[in-house]
TIGU-217631 format. One record per atom (N, C-alpha, C): x, y, z negated; atom name; chain; residue number from 1. Coordinates in nm, 3 decimals, padded with zeros to 5 digits, m for minus. Layout:
N
+---------+---------+---------+------+-------+------+
:      px :      py :      pz : name : chain : resi :
+---------+---------+---------+------+-------+------+
:       X :       Y :       Z :   CA :     A :  NUM :
...
+---------+---------+---------+------+-------+------+
This chain:
132
+---------+---------+---------+------+-------+------+
:      px :      py :      pz : name : chain : resi :
+---------+---------+---------+------+-------+------+
: m05.143 : m01.645 : m01.463 :    N :     A :    1 :
: m05.118 : m01.506 : m01.499 :   CA :     A :    1 :
: m05.214 : m01.378 : m01.463 :    C :     A :    1 :
: m05.227 : m01.332 : m01.514 :    N :     A :    2 :
: m05.270 : m01.085 : m01.462 :   CA :     A :    2 :
: m05.227 : m01.143 : m01.325 :    C :     A :    2 :
: m05.262 : m01.015 : m01.229 :    N :     A :    3 :
: m05.181 : m01.032 : m01.140 :   CA :     A :    3 :
: m05.145 : m00.850 : m01.214 :    C :     A :    3 :
: m05.219 : m00.755 : m01.272 :    N :     A :    4 :
: m05.166 : m00.669 : m01.335 :   CA :     A :    4 :
: m05.051 : m00.670 : m01.410 :    C :     A :    4 :
: m05.001 : m00.734 : m01.486 :    N :     A :    5 :
: m04.890 : m00.835 : m01.558 :   CA :     A :    5 :
: m04.746 : m00.784 : m01.481 :    C :     A :    5 :
: m04.834 : m00.950 : m01.391 :    N :     A :    6 :
: m04.736 : m00.949 : m01.285 :   CA :     A :    6 :
: m04.625 : m00.828 : m01.237 :    C :     A :    6 :
: m04.738 : m00.722 : m01.203 :    N :     A :    7 :
: m04.677 : m00.583 : m01.127 :   CA :     A :    7 :
: m04.625 : m00.525 : m01.258 :    C :     A :    7 :
: m04.679 : m00.509 : m01.379 :    N :     A :    8 :
: m04.545 : m00.455 : m01.466 :   CA :     A :    8 :
: m04.442 : m00.542 : m01.531 :    C :     A :    8 :
: m04.446 : m00.640 : m01.453 :    N :     A :    9 :
: m04.258 : m00.655 : m01.440 :   CA :     A :    9 :
: m04.219 : m00.649 : m01.344 :    C :     A :    9 :
: m04.280 : m00.638 : m01.232 :    N :     A :   10 :
: m04.197 : m00.588 : m01.163 :   CA :     A :   10 :
: m04.141 : m00.479 : m01.153 :    C :     A :   10 :
: m04.227 : m00.386 : m01.148 :    N :     A :   11 :
: m04.178 : m00.241 : m01.236 :   CA :     A :   11 :
: m04.093 : m00.264 : m01.319 :    C :     A :   11 :
: m04.034 : m00.352 : m01.412 :    N :     A :   12 :
: m03.952 : m00.364 : m01.526 :   CA :     A :   12 :
: m03.843 : m00.400 : m01.471 :    C :     A :   12 :
: m03.823 : m00.509 : m01.395 :    N :     A :   13 :
: m03.750 : m00.566 : m01.353 :   CA :     A :   13 :
: m03.667 : m00.415 : m01.247 :    C :     A :   13 :
: m03.718 : m00.315 : m01.218 :    N :     A :   14 :
: m03.637 : m00.243 : m01.151 :   CA :     A :   14 :
: m03.599 : m00.161 : m01.174 :    C :     A :   14 :
: m03.562 : m00.190 : m01.351 :    N :     A :   15 :
: m03.440 : m00.091 : m01.372 :   CA :     A :   15 :
: m03.307 : m00.255 : m01.403 :    C :     A :   15 :
: m03.331 : m00.289 : m01.349 :    N :     A :   16 :
: m03.221 : m00.400 : m01.356 :   CA :     A :   16 :
: m03.121 : m00.368 : m01.236 :    C :     A :   16 :
: m03.209 : m00.325 : m01.100 :    N :     A :   17 :
: m03.158 : m00.292 : m01.018 :   CA :     A :   17 :
: m02.995 : m00.189 : m01.016 :    C :     A :   17 :
: m02.886 : m00.280 : m00.922 :    N :     A :   18 :
: m02.715 : m00.186 : m00.900 :   CA :     A :   18 :
: m02.701 : m00.143 : m00.784 :    C :     A :   18 :
: m02.805 : m00.004 : m00.763 :    N :     A :   19 :
: m02.818 :  00.052 : m00.599 :   CA :     A :   19 :
: m02.712 :  00.242 : m00.584 :    C :     A :   19 :
: m02.633 :  00.209 : m00.643 :    N :     A :   20 :
: m02.533 :  00.348 : m00.655 :   CA :     A :   20 :
: m02.528 :  00.382 : m00.461 :    C :     A :   20 :
: m02.561 :  00.318 : m00.379 :    N :     A :   21 :
: m02.569 :  00.365 : m00.245 :   CA :     A :   21 :
: m02.654 :  00.375 : m00.173 :    C :     A :   21 :
: m02.789 :  00.325 : m00.211 :    N :     A :   22 :
: m02.903 :  00.386 : m00.147 :   CA :     A :   22 :
: m02.993 :  00.455 : m00.278 :    C :     A :   22 :
: m02.982 :  00.400 : m00.363 :    N :     A :   23 :
: m03.057 :  00.494 : m00.516 :   CA :     A :   23 :
: m03.195 :  00.476 : m00.499 :    C :     A :   23 :
: m03.260 :  00.335 : m00.440 :    N :     A :   24 :
: m03.335 :  00.310 : m00.390 :   CA :     A :   24 :
: m03.367 :  00.163 : m00.461 :    C :     A :   24 :
: m03.437 :  00.211 : m00.624 :    N :     A :   25 :
: m03.403 :  00.050 : m00.665 :   CA :     A :   25 :
: m03.566 :  00.004 : m00.592 :    C :     A :   25 :
: m03.560 : m00.141 : m00.638 :    N :     A :   26 :
: m03.687 : m00.211 : m00.608 :   CA :     A :   26 :
: m03.608 : m00.345 : m00.709 :    C :     A :   26 :
: m03.782 : m00.392 : m00.820 :    N :     A :   27 :
: m03.788 : m00.497 : m00.878 :   CA :     A :   27 :
: m03.845 : m00.567 : m00.792 :    C :     A :   27 :
: m03.885 : m00.709 : m00.875 :    N :     A :   28 :
: m03.975 : m00.868 : m00.726 :   CA :     A :   28 :
: m03.973 : m00.894 : m00.904 :    C :     A :   28 :
: m04.106 : m00.935 : m00.909 :    N :     A :   29 :
: m04.145 : m01.111 : m01.041 :   CA :     A :   29 :
: m04.295 : m01.244 : m00.997 :    C :     A :   29 :
: m04.215 : m01.272 : m00.961 :    N :     A :   30 :
: m04.171 : m01.417 : m00.870 :   CA :     A :   30 :
: m04.256 : m01.471 : m00.998 :    C :     A :   30 :
: m04.397 : m01.542 : m00.921 :    N :     A :   31 :
: m04.495 : m01.599 : m01.008 :   CA :     A :   31 :
: m04.466 : m01.775 : m00.973 :    C :     A :   31 :
: m04.402 : m01.867 : m01.023 :    N :     A :   32 :
: m04.443 : m01.986 : m01.023 :   CA :     A :   32 :
: m04.606 : m02.063 : m00.993 :    C :     A :   32 :
: m04.586 : m02.203 : m00.947 :    N :     A :   33 :
: m04.754 : m02.227 : m00.983 :   CA :     A :   33 :
: m04.730 : m02.326 : m01.102 :    C :     A :   33 :
: m04.668 : m02.314 : m01.185 :    N :     A :   34 :
: m04.699 : m02.331 : m01.323 :   CA :     A :   34 :
: m04.625 : m02.198 : m01.410 :    C :     A :   34 :
: m04.688 : m02.133 : m01.410 :    N :     A :   35 :
: m04.678 : m02.043 : m01.490 :   CA :     A :   35 :
: m04.589 : m01.929 : m01.549 :    C :     A :   35 :
: m04.435 : m01.976 : m01.464 :    N :     A :   36 :
: m04.316 : m01.910 : m01.502 :   CA :     A :   36 :
: m04.247 : m01.776 : m01.379 :    C :     A :   36 :
: m04.239 : m01.699 : m01.454 :    N :     A :   37 :
: m04.224 : m01.586 : m01.404 :   CA :     A :   37 :
: m04.081 : m01.556 : m01.365 :    C :     A :   37 :
: m03.993 : m01.517 : m01.286 :    N :     A :   38 :
: m03.821 : m01.503 : m01.243 :   CA :     A :   38 :
: m03.853 : m01.331 : m01.191 :    C :     A :   38 :
: m03.739 : m01.244 : m01.243 :    N :     A :   39 :
: m03.702 : m01.152 : m01.226 :   CA :     A :   39 :
: m03.647 : m01.144 : m01.101 :    C :     A :   39 :
: m03.655 : m01.069 : m00.996 :    N :     A :   40 :
: m03.537 : m01.002 : m00.924 :   CA :     A :   40 :
: m03.511 : m00.830 : m00.940 :    C :     A :   40 :
: m03.412 : m00.814 : m00.878 :    N :     A :   41 :
: m03.353 : m00.693 : m00.846 :   CA :     A :   41 :
: m03.247 : m00.682 : m00.723 :    C :     A :   41 :
: m03.284 : m00.542 : m00.619 :    N :     A :   42 :
: m03.145 : m00.531 : m00.594 :   CA :     A :   42 :
: m03.042 : m00.508 : m00.619 :    C :     A :   42 :
: m02.918 : m00.519 : m00.570 :    N :     A :   43 :
: m02.761 : m00.566 : m00.601 :   CA :     A :   43 :
: m02.760 : m00.524 : m00.510 :    C :     A :   43 :
: m02.680 : m00.394 : m00.475 :    N :     A :   44 :
: m02.613 : m00.357 : m00.367 :   CA :     A :   44 :
: m02.407 : m00.417 : m00.380 :    C :     A :   44 :
: m02.353 : m00.346 : m00.310 :    N :     A :   45 :
: m02.239 : m00.407 : m00.281 :   CA :     A :   45 :
: m02.157 : m00.302 : m00.184 :    C :     A :   45 :
: m02.022 : m00.240 : m00.180 :    N :     A :   46 :
: m01.945 : m00.137 : m00.086 :   CA :     A :   46 :
: m01.996 : m00.203 :  00.024 :    C :     A :   46 :
: m01.931 : m00.331 :  00.084 :    N :     A :   47 :
: m01.977 : m00.379 :  00.187 :   CA :     A :   47 :
: m02.086 : m00.437 :  00.227 :    C :     A :   47 :
: m02.186 : m00.342 :  00.317 :    N :     A :   48 :
: m02.343 : m00.360 :  00.243 :   CA :     A :   48 :
: m02.392 : m00.532 :  00.296 :    C :     A :   48 :
: m02.330 : m00.564 :  00.377 :    N :     A :   49 :
: m02.384 : m00.694 :  00.410 :   CA :     A :   49 :
: m02.440 : m00.784 :  00.267 :    C :     A :   49 :
: m02.317 : m00.713 :  00.201 :    N :     A :   50 :
: m02.310 : m00.870 :  00.032 :   CA :     A :   50 :
: m02.444 : m00.842 : m00.011 :    C :     A :   50 :
: m02.483 : m00.707 :  00.001 :    N :     A :   51 :
: m02.604 : m00.653 : m00.071 :   CA :     A :   51 :
: m02.690 : m00.775 : m00.078 :    C :     A :   51 :
: m02.862 : m00.821 : m00.153 :    N :     A :   52 :
: m02.925 : m00.877 : m00.215 :   CA :     A :   52 :
: m03.045 : m00.819 : m00.265 :    C :     A :   52 :
: m03.148 : m00.803 : m00.154 :    N :     A :   53 :
: m03.300 : m00.799 : m00.220 :   CA :     A :   53 :
: m03.329 : m00.811 : m00.341 :    C :     A :   53 :
: m03.415 : m00.779 : m00.389 :    N :     A :   54 :
: m03.508 : m00.820 : m00.505 :   CA :     A :   54 :
: m03.571 : m00.910 : m00.533 :    C :     A :   54 :
: m03.674 : m00.949 : m00.378 :    N :     A :   55 :
: m03.739 : m01.076 : m00.406 :   CA :     A :   55 :
: m03.646 : m01.249 : m00.368 :    C :     A :   55 :
: m03.561 : m01.152 : m00.276 :    N :     A :   56 :
: m03.459 : m01.292 : m00.235 :   CA :     A :   56 :
: m03.376 : m01.327 : m00.382 :    C :     A :   56 :
: m03.346 : m01.192 : m00.498 :    N :     A :   57 :
: m03.232 : m01.241 : m00.653 :   CA :     A :   57 :
: m03.376 : m01.342 : m00.670 :    C :     A :   57 :
: m03.469 : m01.315 : m00.695 :    N :     A :   58 :
: m03.600 : m01.341 : m00.783 :   CA :     A :   58 :
: m03.630 : m01.497 : m00.729 :    C :     A :   58 :
: m03.608 : m01.499 : m00.569 :    N :     A :   59 :
: m03.645 : m01.679 : m00.503 :   CA :     A :   59 :
: m03.602 : m01.740 : m00.545 :    C :     A :   59 :
: m03.401 : m01.714 : m00.544 :    N :     A :   60 :
: m03.306 : m01.782 : m00.532 :   CA :     A :   60 :
: m03.264 : m01.806 : m00.677 :    C :     A :   60 :
: m03.292 : m01.686 : m00.742 :    N :     A :   61 :
: m03.242 : m01.733 : m00.967 :   CA :     A :   61 :
: m03.398 : m01.886 : m00.943 :    C :     A :   61 :
: m03.500 : m01.858 : m00.944 :    N :     A :   62 :
: m03.593 : m01.960 : m00.919 :   CA :     A :   62 :
: m03.544 : m02.121 : m00.895 :    C :     A :   62 :
: m03.514 : m02.079 : m00.755 :    N :     A :   63 :
: m03.424 : m02.205 : m00.669 :   CA :     A :   63 :
: m03.343 : m02.263 : m00.792 :    C :     A :   63 :
: m03.253 : m02.202 : m00.831 :    N :     A :   64 :
: m03.160 : m02.220 : m00.886 :   CA :     A :   64 :
: m03.150 : m02.345 : m01.037 :    C :     A :   64 :
: m03.215 : m02.268 : m01.047 :    N :     A :   65 :
: m03.308 : m02.363 : m01.176 :   CA :     A :   65 :
: m03.428 : m02.413 : m01.220 :    C :     A :   65 :
: m03.435 : m02.481 : m01.013 :    N :     A :   66 :
: m03.533 : m02.606 : m01.001 :   CA :     A :   66 :
: m03.709 : m02.611 : m00.963 :    C :     A :   66 :
: m03.771 : m02.473 : m01.025 :    N :     A :   67 :
: m03.815 : m02.475 : m00.952 :   CA :     A :   67 :
: m03.869 : m02.378 : m00.788 :    C :     A :   67 :
: m03.949 : m02.456 : m00.765 :    N :     A :   68 :
: m03.964 : m02.490 : m00.581 :   CA :     A :   68 :
: m04.092 : m02.420 : m00.544 :    C :     A :   68 :
: m04.223 : m02.433 : m00.608 :    N :     A :   69 :
: m04.324 : m02.377 : m00.618 :   CA :     A :   69 :
: m04.419 : m02.240 : m00.640 :    C :     A :   69 :
: m04.404 : m02.181 : m00.575 :    N :     A :   70 :
: m04.466 : m02.045 : m00.593 :   CA :     A :   70 :
: m04.609 : m01.952 : m00.540 :    C :     A :   70 :
: m04.675 : m01.935 : m00.647 :    N :     A :   71 :
: m04.823 : m01.854 : m00.603 :   CA :     A :   71 :
: m04.751 : m01.740 : m00.546 :    C :     A :   71 :
: m04.668 : m01.636 : m00.633 :    N :     A :   72 :
: m04.701 : m01.509 : m00.543 :   CA :     A :   72 :
: m04.588 : m01.401 : m00.609 :    C :     A :   72 :
: m04.547 : m01.340 : m00.567 :    N :     A :   73 :
: m04.487 : m01.229 : m00.530 :   CA :     A :   73 :
: m04.531 : m01.094 : m00.634 :    C :     A :   73 :
: m04.469 : m00.983 : m00.706 :    N :     A :   74 :
: m04.489 : m00.880 : m00.717 :   CA :     A :   74 :
: m04.373 : m00.742 : m00.638 :    C :     A :   74 :
: m04.395 : m00.646 : m00.601 :    N :     A :   75 :
: m04.313 : m00.597 : m00.537 :   CA :     A :   75 :
: m04.293 : m00.466 : m00.540 :    C :     A :   75 :
: m04.196 : m00.409 : m00.618 :    N :     A :   76 :
: m04.222 : m00.299 : m00.696 :   CA :     A :   76 :
: m04.102 : m00.165 : m00.656 :    C :     A :   76 :
: m04.081 : m00.096 : m00.585 :    N :     A :   77 :
: m03.947 :  00.038 : m00.528 :   CA :     A :   77 :
: m03.981 :  00.188 : m00.572 :    C :     A :   77 :
: m03.896 :  00.265 : m00.525 :    N :     A :   78 :
: m03.881 :  00.384 : m00.465 :   CA :     A :   78 :
: m03.970 :  00.428 : m00.438 :    C :     A :   78 :
: m04.070 :  00.438 : m00.350 :    N :     A :   79 :
: m04.061 :  00.474 : m00.272 :   CA :     A :   79 :
: m04.182 :  00.538 : m00.248 :    C :     A :   79 :
: m04.316 :  00.601 : m00.235 :    N :     A :   80 :
: m04.399 :  00.700 : m00.322 :   CA :     A :   80 :
: m04.557 :  00.601 : m00.362 :    C :     A :   80 :
: m04.564 :  00.556 : m00.217 :    N :     A :   81 :
: m04.645 :  00.433 : m00.228 :   CA :     A :   81 :
: m04.609 :  00.296 : m00.245 :    C :     A :   81 :
: m04.614 :  00.236 : m00.146 :    N :     A :   82 :
: m04.583 :  00.061 : m00.207 :   CA :     A :   82 :
: m04.400 :  00.040 : m00.080 :    C :     A :   82 :
: m04.361 : m00.033 : m00.171 :    N :     A :   83 :
: m04.219 : m00.056 : m00.064 :   CA :     A :   83 :
: m04.230 : m00.232 : m00.065 :    C :     A :   83 :
: m04.285 : m00.248 :  00.077 :    N :     A :   84 :
: m04.287 : m00.344 :  00.164 :   CA :     A :   84 :
: m04.195 : m00.444 :  00.143 :    C :     A :   84 :
: m04.214 : m00.595 :  00.196 :    N :     A :   85 :
: m04.069 : m00.703 :  00.138 :   CA :     A :   85 :
: m03.978 : m00.620 :  00.355 :    C :     A :   85 :
: m03.843 : m00.674 :  00.355 :    N :     A :   86 :
: m03.776 : m00.657 :  00.466 :   CA :     A :   86 :
: m03.791 : m00.763 :  00.572 :    C :     A :   86 :
: m03.778 : m00.763 :  00.686 :    N :     A :   87 :
: m03.768 : m00.908 :  00.730 :   CA :     A :   87 :
: m03.707 : m01.001 :  00.697 :    C :     A :   87 :
: m03.588 : m00.995 :  00.679 :    N :     A :   88 :
: m03.479 : m01.057 :  00.601 :   CA :     A :   88 :
: m03.574 : m01.181 :  00.509 :    C :     A :   88 :
: m03.627 : m01.095 :  00.378 :    N :     A :   89 :
: m03.706 : m01.097 :  00.259 :   CA :     A :   89 :
: m03.813 : m01.196 :  00.322 :    C :     A :   89 :
: m03.860 : m01.143 :  00.427 :    N :     A :   90 :
: m04.015 : m01.203 :  00.547 :   CA :     A :   90 :
: m03.985 : m01.321 :  00.545 :    C :     A :   90 :
: m03.901 : m01.346 :  00.588 :    N :     A :   91 :
: m03.809 : m01.458 :  00.691 :   CA :     A :   91 :
: m03.794 : m01.612 :  00.519 :    C :     A :   91 :
: m03.699 : m01.538 :  00.374 :    N :     A :   92 :
: m03.684 : m01.617 :  00.302 :   CA :     A :   92 :
: m03.784 : m01.679 :  00.235 :    C :     A :   92 :
: m03.892 : m01.609 :  00.172 :    N :     A :   93 :
: m04.041 : m01.619 :  00.131 :   CA :     A :   93 :
: m04.103 : m01.726 :  00.234 :    C :     A :   93 :
: m04.113 : m01.715 :  00.366 :    N :     A :   94 :
: m04.214 : m01.849 :  00.418 :   CA :     A :   94 :
: m04.100 : m01.897 :  00.401 :    C :     A :   94 :
: m03.967 : m01.956 :  00.439 :    N :     A :   95 :
: m03.954 : m02.084 :  00.370 :   CA :     A :   95 :
: m03.948 : m02.112 :  00.278 :    C :     A :   95 :
: m03.907 : m02.091 :  00.142 :    N :     A :   96 :
: m03.944 : m02.126 :  00.008 :   CA :     A :   96 :
: m04.052 : m02.077 : m00.022 :    C :     A :   96 :
: m04.140 : m02.025 : m00.024 :    N :     A :   97 :
: m04.281 : m02.036 : m00.053 :   CA :     A :   97 :
: m04.423 : m02.030 :  00.038 :    C :     A :   97 :
: m04.398 : m02.038 :  00.199 :    N :     A :   98 :
: m04.535 : m02.056 :  00.250 :   CA :     A :   98 :
: m04.589 : m01.994 :  00.282 :    C :     A :   98 :
: m04.660 : m01.976 :  00.380 :    N :     A :   99 :
: m04.740 : m01.884 :  00.448 :   CA :     A :   99 :
: m04.864 : m01.779 :  00.404 :    C :     A :   99 :
: m04.950 : m01.916 :  00.247 :    N :     A :  100 :
: m05.027 : m01.933 :  00.149 :   CA :     A :  100 :
: m04.957 : m01.753 :  00.055 :    C :     A :  100 :
: m04.828 : m01.778 :  00.070 :    N :     A :  101 :
: m04.813 : m01.690 : m00.067 :   CA :     A :  101 :
: m04.845 : m01.628 : m00.081 :    C :     A :  101 :
: m04.886 : m01.543 : m00.206 :    N :     A :  102 :
: m04.973 : m01.390 : m00.239 :   CA :     A :  102 :
: m04.861 : m01.257 : m00.268 :    C :     A :  102 :
: m04.851 : m01.215 : m00.152 :    N :     A :  103 :
: m04.759 : m01.090 : m00.192 :   CA :     A :  103 :
: m04.890 : m00.983 : m00.243 :    C :     A :  103 :
: m04.792 : m00.915 : m00.381 :    N :     A :  104 :
: m04.805 : m00.805 : m00.448 :   CA :     A :  104 :
: m04.761 : m00.650 : m00.395 :    C :     A :  104 :
: m04.766 : m00.592 : m00.298 :    N :     A :  105 :
: m04.722 : m00.447 : m00.324 :   CA :     A :  105 :
: m04.804 : m00.377 : m00.426 :    C :     A :  105 :
: m04.701 : m00.263 : m00.496 :    N :     A :  106 :
: m04.658 : m00.267 : m00.619 :   CA :     A :  106 :
: m04.642 : m00.094 : m00.620 :    C :     A :  106 :
: m04.780 : m00.008 : m00.584 :    N :     A :  107 :
: m04.728 :  00.168 : m00.660 :   CA :     A :  107 :
: m04.647 :  00.157 : m00.732 :    C :     A :  107 :
: m04.572 :  00.315 : m00.763 :    N :     A :  108 :
: m04.612 :  00.405 : m00.871 :   CA :     A :  108 :
: m04.670 :  00.423 : m00.954 :    C :     A :  108 :
: m04.789 :  00.457 : m00.914 :    N :     A :  109 :
: m04.944 :  00.451 : m00.981 :   CA :     A :  109 :
: m05.019 :  00.332 : m01.030 :    C :     A :  109 :
: m04.958 :  00.167 : m01.030 :    N :     A :  110 :
: m04.982 :  00.058 : m01.024 :   CA :     A :  110 :
: m05.054 :  00.035 : m00.955 :    C :     A :  110 :
: m05.137 :  00.024 : m00.883 :    N :     A :  111 :
: m05.248 :  00.055 : m00.794 :   CA :     A :  111 :
: m05.172 : m00.073 : m00.725 :    C :     A :  111 :
: m05.207 : m00.198 : m00.645 :    N :     A :  112 :
: m05.155 : m00.265 : m00.578 :   CA :     A :  112 :
: m05.240 : m00.339 : m00.463 :    C :     A :  112 :
: m05.199 : m00.353 : m00.358 :    N :     A :  113 :
: m05.260 : m00.402 : m00.229 :   CA :     A :  113 :
: m05.176 : m00.601 : m00.229 :    C :     A :  113 :
: m05.258 : m00.666 : m00.161 :    N :     A :  114 :
: m05.220 : m00.784 : m00.142 :   CA :     A :  114 :
: m05.241 : m00.817 : m00.048 :    C :     A :  114 :
: m05.142 : m00.928 : m00.006 :    N :     A :  115 :
: m05.181 : m00.981 :  00.079 :   CA :     A :  115 :
: m05.087 : m01.116 :  00.122 :    C :     A :  115 :
: m05.205 : m01.179 :  00.189 :    N :     A :  116 :
: m05.084 : m01.335 :  00.206 :   CA :     A :  116 :
: m04.941 : m01.350 :  00.314 :    C :     A :  116 :
: m04.838 : m01.402 :  00.270 :    N :     A :  117 :
: m04.746 : m01.359 :  00.321 :   CA :     A :  117 :
: m04.749 : m01.401 :  00.455 :    C :     A :  117 :
: m04.868 : m01.506 :  00.548 :    N :     A :  118 :
: m04.923 : m01.453 :  00.679 :   CA :     A :  118 :
: m04.944 : m01.386 :  00.740 :    C :     A :  118 :
: m05.012 : m01.284 :  00.686 :    N :     A :  119 :
: m05.009 : m01.125 :  00.739 :   CA :     A :  119 :
: m04.918 : m01.022 :  00.746 :    C :     A :  119 :
: m04.821 : m01.090 :  00.673 :    N :     A :  120 :
: m04.647 : m00.949 :  00.666 :   CA :     A :  120 :
: m04.590 : m01.043 :  00.786 :    C :     A :  120 :
: m04.657 : m01.146 :  00.800 :    N :     A :  121 :
: m04.549 : m01.205 :  00.907 :   CA :     A :  121 :
: m04.583 : m01.331 :  00.998 :    C :     A :  121 :
: m04.708 : m01.253 :  01.099 :    N :     A :  122 :
: m04.755 : m01.388 :  01.174 :   CA :     A :  122 :
: m04.705 : m01.378 :  01.303 :    C :     A :  122 :
: m04.754 : m01.526 :  01.304 :    N :     A :  123 :
: m04.657 : m01.592 :  01.437 :   CA :     A :  123 :
: m04.493 : m01.569 :  01.422 :    C :     A :  123 :
: m04.500 : m01.643 :  01.306 :    N :     A :  124 :
: m04.368 : m01.683 :  01.179 :   CA :     A :  124 :
: m04.273 : m01.818 :  01.261 :    C :     A :  124 :
: m04.184 : m01.794 :  01.252 :    N :     A :  125 :
: m04.119 : m01.937 :  01.285 :   CA :     A :  125 :
: m04.031 : m01.984 :  01.161 :    C :     A :  125 :
: m04.105 : m02.091 :  01.164 :    N :     A :  126 :
: m04.051 : m02.197 :  01.028 :   CA :     A :  126 :
: m04.001 : m02.275 :  01.059 :    C :     A :  126 :
: m03.981 : m02.411 :  00.985 :    N :     A :  127 :
: m03.939 : m02.528 :  00.973 :   CA :     A :  127 :
: m03.982 : m02.632 :  01.090 :    C :     A :  127 :
: m04.068 : m02.606 :  01.123 :    N :     A :  128 :
: m04.194 : m02.651 :  01.230 :   CA :     A :  128 :
: m04.153 : m02.674 :  01.383 :    C :     A :  128 :
: m04.082 : m02.587 :  01.409 :    N :     A :  129 :
: m03.995 : m02.544 :  01.483 :   CA :     A :  129 :
: m03.905 : m02.614 :  01.545 :    C :     A :  129 :
: m03.856 : m02.663 :  01.418 :    N :     A :  130 :
: m03.670 : m02.739 :  01.440 :   CA :     A :  130 :
: m03.684 : m02.866 :  01.375 :    C :     A :  130 :
: m03.816 : m02.905 :  01.330 :    N :     A :  131 :
: m03.826 : m03.067 :  01.325 :   CA :     A :  131 :
: m03.901 : m03.150 :  01.459 :    C :     A :  131 :
: m03.823 : m03.194 :  01.553 :    N :     A :  132 :
: m03.920 : m03.186 :  01.720 :   CA :     A :  132 :
: m03.835 : m03.401 :  01.720 :    C :     A :  132 :
+---------+---------+---------+------+-------+------+
């Protein structure tokens, strides 16, 4: 899939955000290796710890639908330039998507910056440390 289309889908997913507390909308579009796309949006809750980020919403939706191999994720937020994933999302993306997952940050102007997840979470803690 064209990465610009994936970026557009992330911007589209922002419209699904439920963010009455932060008023900061984030959308994500996750591309599977077989070409499916799962959208995610941040969903907030008055009990803040119960809130969920857009990236994890998309990843968890894919997982419960049986998809477990991912190629890229585009993230669009309300920041003036780019909205990078939080630490929790980076850790979940590492676990479910791997270090080579392509992370596309989308600016409101549709300009993008692309990274491998390994660049956003260097010296990461993964399941390799737990299998001894």
